[in-house]
C-alpha positions, 0 to 999 in steps of 0.5 A, spaced: 750 626 877 754 627 884 747 628 888 744 622 885 751 618 887 750 620 894 743 619 894 744 612 892 749 611 897 744 613 902 739 607 900 745 602 899 742 597 904 746 599 910 741 599 916 741 606 919 737 610 924 732 615 921 736 621 924 742 618 920 738 617 913 735 624 914 742 627 916 745 624 909 739 627 905 740 634 908 748 633 907 746 631 899 742 637 898 748 642 900 751 640 893 752 647 890 749 645 883 743 642 886 742 649 890 743 653 884 738 649 880 733 650 885 734 657 885 733 657 878 727 654 879 724 658 884 725 664 880 719 662 876 713 664 880 708 658 878 714 653 880 716 657 886 709 657 888 708 649 887 714 648 891 712 652 897 705 648 897 709 642 897 714 644 902 708 647 906 713 654 906 710 661 905 716 664 902 721 659 899 726 665 897 727 667 904 729 660 906 734 655 905 732 649 902 736 644 906 733 647 912 726 647 910 727 639 908 730 638 915 724 640 919 720 634 921 714 636 918 716 637 911 721 631 911 716 626 913 711 629 907 717 628 902 720 621 905 
């Protein structure tokens, strides 16, 4: 719920540069509850492999999701 409120705020209609939007999204992804949910997801191999394929990452277990999404190549695919 906290994450959805943050994301809703990002897209509330205020004019922001691409970098500002990216920074706000990365900040929202730092939410402890969200990161724990992602860790639980990647414990199952099939789900982890699907996420790695989408994010173009070889092994998500060794990387921080916010850092992966901060890469321009990944960010551009998602957003």
